[in-house]
Backbone as ProteinMPNN parsed JSONL, in Angstrom:
{"seq_chain_A": "XXXXXXXXXXXXXXXXXXXXXXXXXXXXXXXXXXXXXXXXXXXXXXXXXXXXXXXXXXXXXXXXXXXXXXXXXXXXXXXXXXXXXXXXXXXXXXXXXXXXXXXXXXXXXXXXXXXXXXXXXXXXXXXXXXXXXXXXXXXXXXXXXXXXXXXXXXXXXXXXXXXXXXXXXXXXXXXXXXXXXXXXXXXXXXXXXXXXXXXXXXXXXXX", "coords_chain_A": {"N_chain_A": [[143.755, 69.729, 83.167], [144.506, 71.972, 81.703], [142.193, 72.353, 80.207], [140.347, 72.89, 82.26], [141.391, 75.261, 83.251], [141.051, 76.92, 81.037], [138.27, 76.945, 80.845], [137.621, 78.199, 83.261], [138.79, 80.719, 82.866], [137.216, 81.589, 80.754], [134.71, 81.785, 81.996], [135.229, 83.778, 83.886], [135.813, 85.91, 82.196], [133.383, 86.189, 80.911], [131.816, 87.005, 83.039], [132.914, 89.51, 83.603], [132.331, 90.852, 81.22], [129.59, 90.85, 81.378], [128.946, 92.756, 83.213], [127.926, 96.149, 83.248], [129.791, 98.652, 81.527], [129.553, 101.22, 82.302], [127.603, 103.053, 84.611], [124.786, 104.784, 86.052], [124.192, 106.26, 89.111], [121.712, 107.355, 91.245], [121.877, 109.977, 93.484], [120.584, 112.137, 94.763], [117.256, 113.477, 94.575], [115.43, 111.59, 93.49], [112.038, 110.652, 93.594], [111.367, 113.025, 94.844], [109.425, 115.659, 96.379], [108.277, 118.626, 95.265], [107.526, 122.0, 96.109], [105.67, 124.264, 94.483], [104.922, 126.792, 95.216], [107.049, 127.776, 96.611], [108.923, 128.093, 94.689], [111.143, 126.503, 94.154], [113.105, 123.506, 93.689], [114.076, 120.09, 94.253], [117.311, 119.409, 93.452], [118.528, 117.249, 90.864], [120.959, 114.864, 91.557], [123.619, 112.948, 90.56], [125.799, 110.05, 90.316], [128.416, 108.846, 88.383], [129.603, 105.666, 87.672], [132.116, 103.112, 87.122], [132.63, 99.72, 85.809], [133.872, 98.583, 87.95], [132.74, 99.743, 90.063], [133.74, 102.219, 90.697], [134.06, 105.783, 90.948], [133.625, 107.892, 88.076], [135.438, 110.375, 86.717], [135.124, 113.329, 84.71], [133.178, 112.529, 82.906], [130.552, 113.086, 80.545], [127.432, 114.414, 81.25], [124.029, 114.533, 80.563], [121.151, 116.172, 81.431], [117.748, 115.942, 80.882], [114.586, 117.391, 80.484], [111.446, 116.495, 79.534], [109.397, 117.927, 76.925], [106.656, 120.057, 77.784], [106.512, 119.25, 80.408], [106.184, 120.095, 83.918], [108.505, 121.644, 84.825], [111.764, 123.188, 84.826], [115.164, 124.046, 83.999], [117.509, 126.629, 85.042], [116.837, 129.718, 83.472], [114.834, 128.73, 81.918], [115.595, 126.515, 80.527], [115.421, 123.246, 79.098], [117.235, 121.29, 78.84], [120.314, 120.296, 80.215], [123.78, 120.226, 80.34], [126.434, 118.675, 81.973], [129.704, 118.155, 83.377], [131.174, 115.444, 85.048], [132.54, 115.621, 88.35], [135.644, 115.282, 90.263], [134.909, 113.293, 92.005], [133.128, 111.886, 90.545], [130.564, 112.906, 90.341], [127.603, 114.683, 89.264], [125.439, 117.468, 89.021], [122.118, 118.636, 88.508], [121.746, 121.635, 88.64], [119.782, 124.562, 89.494], [117.163, 123.816, 89.036], [113.694, 124.295, 88.687], [110.364, 124.242, 89.937], [107.569, 124.534, 88.04], [104.772, 124.272, 87.939], [102.062, 122.31, 89.313], [102.328, 118.754, 89.084], [103.701, 115.792, 87.453], [107.151, 115.118, 87.129], [109.68, 113.995, 85.006], [112.978, 113.333, 84.737], [115.319, 112.757, 82.359], [118.406, 111.119, 82.308], [121.567, 110.971, 80.889], [124.704, 109.545, 80.671], [127.987, 109.786, 79.368], [131.069, 108.38, 78.367], [134.187, 107.882, 77.034], [133.132, 106.567, 74.749], [131.248, 104.905, 75.886], [127.94, 104.589, 77.22], [125.35, 105.38, 79.591], [122.134, 105.302, 81.069], [119.393, 106.737, 82.95], [116.331, 107.416, 84.755], [114.908, 110.055, 86.589], [112.36, 110.61, 88.816], [110.013, 113.018, 89.917], [107.636, 114.889, 91.926], [105.528, 117.657, 91.636], [103.838, 119.902, 93.755], [101.294, 122.296, 94.651], [101.275, 123.713, 97.129], [102.688, 123.703, 100.491], [100.862, 122.59, 102.22], [99.468, 120.924, 100.525], [101.457, 119.102, 100.043], [101.586, 117.988, 102.557], [99.087, 116.73, 102.689], [99.473, 114.87, 100.683], [101.373, 113.297, 101.903], [99.856, 112.266, 104.006], [97.97, 110.777, 102.621], [99.555, 108.785, 101.6], [100.326, 107.515, 103.813], [102.65, 108.279, 105.213], [104.423, 107.147, 107.043], [102.967, 106.911, 109.318], [103.055, 109.286, 110.611], [101.457, 111.31, 109.712], [102.472, 113.363, 108.281], [104.272, 114.393, 105.414], [107.318, 113.964, 105.741], [109.683, 114.022, 104.234], [108.995, 115.746, 102.148], [108.067, 118.191, 103.4], [110.021, 118.842, 105.389], [112.47, 118.903, 103.929], [111.855, 120.909, 102.136], [111.285, 123.059, 103.857], [113.753, 123.393, 105.079], [115.105, 124.6, 103.094], [114.177, 127.157, 102.953], [114.975, 130.62, 102.935], [114.705, 132.024, 105.365], [115.111, 130.097, 107.218], [117.775, 129.789, 107.603], [119.578, 127.694, 107.374], [121.814, 125.262, 105.955], [121.23, 123.414, 102.868], [119.684, 120.184, 103.192], [121.633, 117.181, 103.505], [122.368, 114.454, 101.201], [122.127, 112.076, 102.623], [120.516, 112.871, 104.736], [118.136, 113.491, 103.401], [117.55, 110.961, 102.436], [117.014, 109.604, 104.831], [114.788, 111.044, 105.679], [112.96, 110.192, 103.808], [112.855, 107.38, 104.034], [112.715, 106.757, 106.756], [110.676, 108.284, 108.358], [109.639, 108.545, 110.987], [111.87, 108.3, 112.716], [113.206, 110.574, 111.952], [111.81, 112.598, 113.133], [112.927, 112.824, 115.579], [115.039, 114.439, 115.215], [116.301, 117.622, 115.904], [116.561, 119.654, 114.004], [114.842, 118.805, 111.962], [112.376, 118.696, 113.321], [112.129, 121.417, 113.932], [111.987, 122.454, 111.376], [109.594, 121.354, 110.44], [107.814, 122.532, 112.238], [108.199, 125.177, 111.473], [107.16, 125.059, 108.917], [104.439, 124.579, 109.51], [103.806, 126.941, 110.94], [104.212, 128.801, 108.934], [102.23, 128.098, 107.086], [99.91, 128.654, 108.6], [100.207, 131.397, 108.853], [100.003, 132.213, 106.156], [97.362, 131.451, 105.671], [96.069, 133.218, 107.367], [96.405, 135.581, 106.042], [94.901, 135.323, 103.834], [92.004, 136.374, 101.983], [88.847, 136.66, 103.626], [85.91, 134.746, 103.084]], "CA_chain_A": [[144.084, 70.977, 83.871], [144.47, 73.055, 80.72], [140.783, 72.58, 79.873], [139.708, 73.536, 83.413], [141.867, 76.648, 83.294], [140.411, 77.638, 79.933], [136.866, 77.145, 81.205], [137.594, 79.195, 84.32], [139.068, 82.026, 82.263], [136.048, 81.968, 79.954], [133.663, 82.199, 82.914], [135.619, 85.066, 84.452], [135.678, 86.911, 81.141], [131.952, 86.386, 80.69], [131.31, 87.774, 84.167], [133.346, 90.897, 83.437], [131.602, 91.439, 80.114], [128.18, 90.988, 81.744], [128.783, 93.971, 83.994], [127.962, 97.344, 82.395], [131.023, 99.427, 81.626], [129.219, 102.512, 82.888], [126.254, 103.102, 85.171], [124.415, 106.03, 86.72], [123.596, 106.06, 90.435], [121.031, 108.572, 91.698], [122.222, 110.336, 94.859], [119.517, 112.999, 95.263], [116.233, 113.903, 93.633], [114.429, 110.581, 93.166], [110.797, 110.696, 94.379], [111.263, 114.28, 95.586], [108.183, 116.418, 96.275], [108.628, 120.043, 95.176], [106.419, 122.916, 96.36], [105.798, 125.338, 93.491], [104.743, 128.063, 95.918], [108.367, 128.227, 97.074], [109.702, 128.322, 93.482], [112.388, 125.74, 94.202], [112.94, 122.074, 93.459], [115.236, 119.302, 94.675], [118.173, 119.191, 92.285], [118.972, 115.88, 90.622], [122.391, 114.663, 91.75], [123.94, 111.567, 90.207], [127.214, 109.67, 90.299], [128.747, 107.906, 87.313], [130.567, 104.668, 88.138], [132.544, 102.14, 86.115], [132.256, 98.344, 86.141], [134.47, 98.255, 89.245], [132.01, 100.555, 91.042], [134.544, 103.387, 91.03], [133.54, 106.998, 90.309], [134.249, 108.27, 86.805], [135.577, 111.821, 86.553], [135.229, 113.785, 83.33], [132.11, 112.013, 82.049], [129.563, 114.079, 80.142], [126.101, 114.036, 81.725], [122.976, 115.382, 80.023], [119.853, 116.115, 82.108], [116.729, 116.394, 79.938], [113.192, 117.414, 80.928], [110.615, 116.412, 78.339], [108.531, 119.059, 76.632], [105.347, 120.056, 78.423], [106.565, 118.887, 81.821], [106.102, 121.299, 84.761], [109.778, 121.993, 85.471], [112.796, 123.652, 83.899], [116.392, 124.502, 84.625], [117.661, 128.082, 85.023], [116.659, 130.312, 82.161], [113.802, 128.027, 81.181], [116.194, 125.44, 79.732], [114.926, 121.892, 79.31], [118.393, 120.396, 78.765], [121.496, 120.811, 80.916], [124.934, 119.34, 80.191], [127.394, 118.863, 83.064], [130.816, 117.209, 83.418], [131.327, 114.918, 86.407], [133.674, 116.112, 89.136], [136.653, 114.277, 90.617], [134.241, 112.18, 92.69], [132.204, 111.256, 89.614], [129.201, 113.399, 90.521], [127.109, 115.792, 88.456], [124.165, 117.949, 89.56], [121.273, 119.474, 87.661], [121.445, 122.813, 89.443], [118.878, 125.54, 88.91], [115.865, 123.23, 88.711], [112.543, 125.006, 89.254], [109.042, 123.643, 89.761], [106.749, 125.563, 87.406], [103.37, 124.063, 88.305], [101.834, 120.975, 89.85], [102.364, 117.672, 88.107], [104.802, 114.831, 87.526], [108.353, 115.48, 86.364], [110.627, 112.911, 84.76], [114.235, 113.87, 84.218], [116.147, 111.742, 81.725], [119.831, 111.341, 82.547], [122.452, 110.152, 80.05], [126.127, 109.754, 80.933], [128.835, 109.275, 78.289], [132.498, 108.423, 78.678], [135.02, 107.019, 76.194], [132.312, 105.753, 73.868], [130.262, 104.146, 76.655], [126.828, 105.401, 77.715], [124.443, 104.805, 80.589], [120.978, 106.18, 81.244], [118.428, 106.479, 84.017], [115.267, 108.418, 84.839], [114.614, 110.538, 87.938], [110.957, 111.054, 88.88], [109.652, 113.912, 91.01], [106.253, 115.359, 91.911], [105.328, 119.045, 92.034], [102.539, 120.242, 94.34], [101.146, 123.747, 94.697], [101.572, 124.291, 98.441], [103.191, 122.773, 101.502], [99.722, 121.854, 102.765], [99.196, 119.849, 99.573], [102.477, 118.086, 100.297], [101.169, 117.308, 103.777], [97.988, 115.847, 102.331], [100.043, 113.755, 99.922], [102.01, 112.419, 102.873], [98.809, 111.586, 104.752], [97.353, 109.792, 101.743], [100.469, 107.665, 101.405], [100.625, 106.913, 105.116], [103.61, 109.143, 105.892], [105.07, 106.462, 108.141], [102.145, 107.033, 110.518], [103.252, 110.579, 111.249], [100.491, 112.277, 109.22], [103.192, 114.398, 107.557], [105.275, 113.947, 104.456], [108.529, 114.58, 106.296], [110.64, 114.27, 103.153], [108.589, 116.923, 101.383], [107.993, 119.423, 104.182], [111.281, 119.181, 106.051], [113.496, 119.296, 102.959], [111.458, 122.203, 101.59], [111.443, 124.081, 104.886], [115.178, 123.635, 105.317], [115.632, 125.405, 101.999], [113.692, 128.522, 103.023], [116.048, 131.527, 103.386], [114.576, 132.431, 106.764], [115.524, 129.004, 108.092], [119.193, 130.023, 107.863], [120.276, 126.42, 107.454], [122.211, 124.751, 104.64], [120.352, 122.38, 102.336], [119.96, 118.88, 103.803], [122.508, 116.305, 102.747], [121.711, 113.309, 100.556], [121.812, 111.1, 103.661], [119.368, 113.39, 105.493], [116.954, 113.325, 102.565], [117.246, 109.522, 102.394], [116.383, 109.255, 106.098], [113.456, 111.636, 105.695], [112.097, 109.41, 102.93], [112.709, 105.981, 104.429], [112.463, 106.606, 108.178], [110.126, 109.565, 108.825], [109.468, 108.595, 112.446], [113.152, 108.579, 113.364], [113.594, 111.942, 111.632], [111.151, 113.518, 114.052], [113.785, 113.011, 116.753], [116.043, 115.437, 114.865], [115.895, 118.985, 116.247], [116.44, 120.431, 112.779], [113.631, 118.405, 111.24], [111.217, 119.162, 114.09], [112.027, 122.862, 113.761], [111.555, 122.7, 110.003], [108.172, 121.031, 110.338], [107.092, 123.593, 112.949], [108.272, 126.362, 110.63], [106.195, 124.844, 107.838], [103.095, 124.767, 110.064], [103.623, 128.357, 111.237], [104.126, 129.517, 107.669], [100.921, 127.849, 106.51], [98.923, 129.407, 109.382], [100.372, 132.808, 108.5], [99.45, 132.402, 104.819], [95.9, 131.367, 105.778], [95.573, 134.441, 108.024], [96.469, 136.679, 105.074], [93.927, 135.058, 102.755], [90.732, 137.101, 102.178], [87.751, 135.858, 104.172], [84.735, 134.684, 102.206]], "C_chain_A": [[143.995, 72.167, 82.917], [143.024, 73.407, 80.375], [140.072, 73.31, 81.007], [140.108, 74.999, 83.508], [141.19, 77.483, 82.222], [138.946, 77.929, 80.248], [136.73, 78.226, 82.267], [137.826, 80.593, 83.764], [137.877, 82.511, 81.454], [134.916, 82.465, 80.846], [133.966, 83.575, 83.521], [135.432, 86.179, 83.438], [134.211, 87.222, 80.879], [131.34, 87.228, 81.807], [131.675, 89.236, 84.059], [132.54, 91.58, 82.346], [130.134, 91.662, 80.456], [127.924, 92.266, 82.533], [128.835, 95.186, 83.064], [129.243, 98.129, 82.615], [130.795, 100.754, 82.326], [127.813, 102.427, 83.47], [126.05, 104.411, 85.916], [123.702, 105.704, 88.02], [122.988, 107.38, 90.89], [121.34, 108.81, 93.175], [121.099, 111.162, 95.494], [118.485, 113.223, 94.158], [115.163, 112.888, 93.317], [113.254, 110.646, 94.14], [110.663, 111.965, 95.222], [109.896, 114.914, 95.368], [108.548, 117.899, 96.348], [107.384, 120.899, 95.376], [106.571, 124.122, 95.44], [105.663, 126.713, 94.126], [106.086, 128.647, 96.357], [109.354, 128.413, 95.924], [111.074, 127.661, 93.53], [112.074, 124.277, 93.911], [114.207, 121.367, 93.908], [116.079, 118.99, 93.441], [118.456, 117.703, 92.101], [120.492, 115.802, 90.762], [122.692, 113.201, 91.489], [125.448, 111.326, 90.315], [127.413, 108.625, 89.206], [129.84, 106.968, 87.821], [130.916, 103.684, 87.022], [132.189, 100.732, 86.576], [132.871, 97.86, 87.45], [133.846, 99.058, 90.387], [132.824, 101.745, 91.532], [133.994, 104.609, 90.317], [134.337, 107.356, 89.062], [134.258, 109.79, 86.695], [135.656, 112.158, 85.067], [134.184, 113.227, 82.384], [131.124, 113.139, 81.731], [128.176, 113.582, 80.537], [125.082, 115.035, 81.188], [121.68, 115.12, 80.791], [118.814, 116.692, 81.143], [115.334, 116.285, 80.562], [112.327, 117.453, 79.675], [109.721, 117.626, 78.167], [107.175, 118.923, 77.294], [105.356, 119.685, 79.888], [106.721, 120.138, 82.692], [107.384, 121.631, 85.521], [110.763, 122.447, 84.398], [114.039, 124.02, 84.699], [116.48, 126.03, 84.478], [117.547, 128.613, 83.598], [115.611, 129.631, 81.311], [114.314, 126.883, 80.333], [115.597, 124.085, 80.096], [116.065, 120.866, 79.272], [119.591, 121.062, 79.432], [122.613, 119.79, 80.806], [125.987, 119.688, 81.238], [128.49, 117.812, 82.946], [131.013, 116.733, 84.85], [132.61, 115.428, 87.051], [134.651, 114.98, 89.433], [136.026, 113.086, 91.325], [133.139, 111.552, 91.832], [130.783, 111.778, 89.668], [128.88, 114.573, 89.601], [125.724, 116.167, 88.968], [123.436, 118.793, 88.53], [120.832, 120.69, 88.444], [120.472, 123.74, 88.712], [117.523, 124.988, 88.525], [114.751, 123.988, 89.419], [111.262, 124.243, 88.962], [108.107, 124.723, 89.242], [105.281, 125.478, 87.796], [103.224, 122.632, 88.805], [101.846, 119.939, 88.732], [103.566, 116.773, 88.313], [105.945, 115.264, 86.622], [109.23, 114.243, 86.22], [111.854, 113.485, 84.068], [115.067, 112.717, 83.654], [117.613, 112.103, 81.931], [120.636, 110.401, 81.652], [123.899, 110.53, 80.315], [126.933, 109.105, 79.812], [130.296, 109.425, 78.681], [133.235, 107.401, 77.823], [134.183, 106.044, 75.348], [131.26, 104.912, 74.565], [129.164, 105.086, 77.145], [126.019, 104.635, 78.746], [123.32, 105.801, 80.81], [120.174, 105.789, 82.475], [117.385, 107.581, 83.984], [115.015, 108.759, 86.297], [113.206, 111.108, 87.935], [110.724, 111.923, 90.11], [108.186, 114.318, 90.865], [106.207, 116.803, 92.385], [103.926, 119.211, 92.617], [102.498, 121.75, 94.532], [101.616, 124.353, 96.009], [102.118, 123.23, 99.386], [102.052, 121.979, 102.117], [99.329, 120.716, 101.838], [100.209, 118.728, 99.744], [102.136, 117.292, 101.55], [100.06, 116.309, 103.49], [98.488, 114.644, 101.55], [100.697, 112.766, 100.864], [100.995, 111.638, 103.671], [98.177, 110.48, 103.919], [98.23, 108.572, 101.574], [100.867, 107.006, 102.716], [101.607, 107.728, 105.905], [104.276, 108.484, 107.062], [104.289, 106.579, 109.425], [102.261, 108.385, 111.19], [102.216, 111.588, 110.825], [101.144, 113.395, 108.454], [104.124, 113.749, 106.547], [106.581, 114.615, 104.862], [109.53, 114.914, 105.206], [110.295, 115.541, 102.401], [108.69, 118.198, 102.205], [109.331, 119.806, 104.785], [112.327, 119.631, 105.053], [113.152, 120.636, 102.332], [111.699, 123.313, 102.611], [112.91, 124.408, 105.133], [115.795, 124.496, 104.23], [115.12, 126.845, 102.043], [114.807, 129.421, 103.526], [115.949, 131.866, 104.864], [114.979, 131.321, 107.728], [116.993, 129.13, 108.468], [119.966, 128.724, 108.085], [120.742, 126.031, 106.067], [121.219, 123.693, 104.174], [120.69, 121.038, 102.971], [120.827, 118.025, 102.901], [121.713, 115.179, 102.105], [121.291, 112.278, 101.602], [120.597, 111.549, 104.467], [118.086, 113.205, 104.703], [116.559, 111.857, 102.507], [116.538, 109.107, 103.674], [114.969, 109.815, 106.175], [112.477, 110.774, 104.914], [111.819, 108.029, 103.488], [112.352, 105.789, 105.894], [111.905, 107.902, 108.761], [109.976, 109.657, 110.329], [110.778, 108.951, 113.142], [113.6, 110.006, 113.101], [112.965, 112.948, 112.582], [111.953, 113.712, 115.328], [114.855, 114.053, 116.491], [115.514, 116.833, 115.172], [115.673, 119.812, 114.999], [115.158, 120.092, 112.035], [112.392, 118.87, 111.983], [111.015, 120.661, 113.901], [111.523, 123.205, 112.364], [110.074, 122.433, 109.84], [107.334, 122.087, 111.063], [107.058, 124.866, 112.111], [107.282, 126.259, 109.481], [104.777, 125.097, 108.324], [102.816, 126.235, 110.338], [103.429, 129.149, 109.951], [102.748, 129.331, 107.042], [99.833, 128.61, 107.262], [98.977, 130.892, 109.032], [99.764, 133.089, 107.131], [97.923, 132.36, 104.851], [95.324, 132.636, 106.401], [95.549, 135.627, 107.067], [95.433, 136.521, 103.975], [92.639, 135.826, 103.028], [89.64, 136.164, 102.681], [86.546, 135.917, 103.229], [83.463, 134.949, 103.016]], "O_chain_A": [[143.479, 73.227, 83.271], [142.664, 74.579, 80.264], [139.291, 74.23, 80.766], [139.285, 75.866, 83.804], [140.799, 78.623, 82.47], [138.441, 79.013, 79.957], [135.836, 79.07, 82.192], [137.14, 81.541, 84.146], [137.559, 83.7, 81.46], [134.239, 83.439, 80.515], [133.08, 84.42, 83.651], [134.951, 87.261, 83.773], [133.841, 88.374, 80.652], [130.462, 88.056, 81.564], [130.868, 90.11, 84.376], [132.114, 92.725, 82.497], [129.496, 92.554, 79.897], [126.812, 92.795, 82.522], [129.693, 95.251, 82.184], [129.723, 98.258, 83.742], [131.724, 101.344, 82.877], [126.933, 101.798, 82.882], [127.003, 105.058, 86.349], [122.722, 104.959, 88.029], [123.669, 108.405, 90.918], [121.093, 107.945, 94.014], [120.711, 110.911, 96.635], [118.801, 113.164, 92.97], [114.069, 113.275, 92.906], [113.445, 110.69, 95.355], [109.925, 111.977, 96.207], [109.28, 114.738, 94.318], [109.062, 118.37, 97.362], [106.31, 120.566, 94.873], [107.499, 124.914, 95.601], [106.226, 127.689, 93.629], [106.239, 129.864, 96.46], [110.488, 128.839, 96.143], [112.049, 128.2, 93.007], [110.912, 123.871, 93.893], [115.283, 121.965, 93.942], [115.594, 118.371, 92.494], [118.608, 116.976, 93.083], [121.218, 116.587, 90.153], [122.104, 112.315, 92.11], [126.247, 112.258, 90.394], [126.67, 107.648, 89.121], [130.868, 107.412, 88.333], [130.127, 103.453, 86.106], [131.531, 100.556, 87.601], [132.443, 96.845, 88.001], [134.341, 99.059, 91.514], [132.624, 102.224, 92.648], [133.508, 104.495, 89.192], [135.55, 107.155, 88.996], [133.203, 110.416, 86.591], [136.183, 111.384, 84.269], [134.286, 113.426, 81.174], [130.897, 114.03, 82.551], [127.791, 112.463, 80.198], [125.253, 116.245, 81.341], [121.172, 113.999, 80.806], [118.982, 117.804, 80.643], [114.952, 115.242, 81.093], [112.469, 118.354, 78.849], [109.336, 118.272, 79.141], [106.608, 117.832, 77.364], [104.328, 119.786, 80.557], [107.317, 121.125, 82.262], [107.347, 121.872, 86.727], [110.61, 122.13, 83.219], [113.977, 124.269, 85.903], [115.613, 126.644, 83.856], [118.085, 128.036, 82.653], [115.498, 129.911, 80.118], [113.577, 126.332, 79.514], [115.306, 123.815, 81.261], [115.869, 119.705, 79.632], [119.844, 122.251, 79.232], [122.424, 118.62, 81.14], [126.384, 120.845, 81.373], [128.242, 116.705, 82.469], [131.018, 117.547, 85.774], [133.624, 115.637, 86.385], [134.507, 113.868, 88.926], [136.558, 111.978, 91.254], [132.318, 110.782, 92.33], [129.88, 111.163, 89.101], [129.757, 115.345, 89.214], [124.927, 115.294, 89.31], [124.044, 119.558, 87.781], [119.68, 120.776, 88.869], [120.355, 123.707, 87.487], [116.795, 125.624, 87.763], [114.853, 124.287, 90.608], [111.094, 123.672, 87.884], [107.874, 125.721, 89.924], [104.621, 126.503, 87.964], [104.163, 121.84, 88.723], [101.437, 120.204, 87.602], [104.353, 116.972, 89.239], [105.732, 115.718, 85.498], [109.487, 113.534, 87.192], [111.777, 114.042, 82.973], [115.468, 111.814, 84.388], [118.01, 113.254, 81.749], [120.418, 109.189, 81.655], [124.276, 111.696, 80.197], [126.605, 108.009, 79.358], [130.711, 110.439, 79.242], [132.947, 106.206, 77.879], [134.496, 104.857, 75.253], [130.454, 104.263, 73.898], [129.431, 106.248, 77.45], [126.008, 103.404, 78.765], [123.537, 107.012, 80.744], [120.264, 104.665, 82.97], [117.54, 108.568, 83.265], [114.919, 107.87, 87.144], [112.893, 111.992, 87.137], [111.182, 111.602, 91.206], [107.576, 114.117, 89.815], [106.782, 117.137, 93.421], [102.947, 118.724, 92.051], [103.539, 122.406, 94.571], [102.28, 125.389, 96.012], [102.028, 122.031, 99.124], [102.238, 120.823, 102.498], [98.903, 119.658, 102.302], [99.874, 117.552, 99.609], [102.361, 116.084, 101.612], [100.085, 115.181, 103.983], [97.993, 113.531, 101.727], [100.602, 111.554, 100.671], [101.226, 110.472, 103.99], [97.885, 109.395, 104.421], [97.733, 107.456, 101.423], [101.648, 106.055, 102.731], [101.459, 107.879, 107.118], [104.669, 109.171, 108.004], [104.839, 106.378, 110.508], [101.639, 108.617, 112.226], [102.072, 112.625, 111.473], [100.451, 114.308, 108.006], [104.692, 112.687, 106.8], [106.909, 115.7, 104.382], [110.161, 115.971, 105.244], [111.178, 116.324, 102.052], [109.314, 119.17, 101.78], [109.738, 120.964, 104.706], [113.008, 120.63, 105.283], [114.048, 121.422, 102.025], [112.243, 124.368, 102.282], [113.265, 125.563, 105.367], [116.876, 125.056, 104.411], [115.572, 127.678, 101.258], [115.524, 129.042, 104.451], [116.966, 131.984, 105.548], [115.169, 131.57, 108.919], [117.416, 128.644, 109.517], [120.896, 128.674, 108.89], [120.121, 126.433, 105.082], [120.461, 123.143, 104.973], [121.856, 120.772, 103.261], [120.762, 118.133, 101.677], [120.54, 114.971, 102.418], [120.225, 111.673, 101.486], [119.753, 110.735, 104.841], [117.062, 112.809, 105.26], [115.372, 111.532, 102.528], [115.57, 108.347, 103.627], [114.058, 109.153, 106.671], [111.315, 110.634, 105.296], [110.686, 107.55, 103.429], [111.752, 104.776, 106.255], [112.57, 108.555, 109.566], [110.164, 110.731, 110.902], [110.805, 109.791, 114.042], [114.297, 110.597, 113.926], [113.517, 114.024, 112.812], [111.701, 114.652, 116.082], [115.515, 114.512, 117.423], [114.413, 117.191, 114.754], [114.718, 120.585, 114.924], [114.469, 120.981, 111.535], [111.455, 119.38, 111.37], [109.889, 121.129, 113.732], [110.732, 124.131, 112.189], [109.371, 123.196, 109.177], [106.279, 122.491, 110.575], [106.036, 125.55, 112.038], [106.641, 127.243, 109.111], [103.993, 125.753, 107.638], [101.737, 126.736, 110.021], [102.593, 130.051, 109.883], [102.163, 130.283, 106.527], [98.925, 129.158, 106.637], [97.948, 131.559, 108.926], [99.079, 134.097, 106.957], [97.261, 133.129, 104.154], [94.239, 133.083, 106.028], [94.773, 136.565, 107.25], [95.122, 137.478, 103.265], [92.216, 135.925, 104.18], [89.521, 135.026, 102.226], [86.211, 136.959, 102.666], [82.365, 134.941, 102.46]]}, "name": "protein", "num_of_chains": 1, "seq": "XXXXXXXXXXXXXXXXXXXXXXXXXXXXXXXXXXXXXXXXXXXXXXXXXXXXXXXXXXXXXXXXXXXXXXXXXXXXXXXXXXXXXXXXXXXXXXXXXXXXXXXXXXXXXXXXXXXXXXXXXXXXXXXXXXXXXXXXXXXXXXXXXXXXXXXXXXXXXXXXXXXXXXXXXXXXXXXXXXXXXXXXXXXXXXXXXXXXXXXXXXXXXXX"}
């Protein structure tokens, strides 16, 4: 009995030690498509959790954009340090898409001597029409539109007069584009995107 108890305790201890003391969970920003024409980008939002999957408040989080990449935080900064809130979350606010290309944001969280890292990847395109073409090339869930790119971008336009979409809305746009088309807000955003593109084309000089 003593031996069995000792073995059980050893297994339990090994299981606890196998779990990372700290981990970073990406809430927003992964695989986002940013339109440089609109001079905005989807902010990276992460949550730091402990080995019990509970949020960690007060952790230091560093967002880093590698040199030469087509994005920067406010003021042209490539590094941004944030402290997690009471719910363990930290956001890389002020992110801007500078030009077309791939962006990789390195994230490092530190707390009480423990660290955890992850990478958030995004893509910058020049125009909303380019985002549409990207959605068509990737299938776009059969809709012919990159709903995640166009709808989330359109919802951020000032003239839309809507708040930014939630993390859950962005997740649905990415994973279930067809179902998103049933949303009045998303349909309106996509229509707004189409109208805006037609207007921009009408202003372009004729060759």
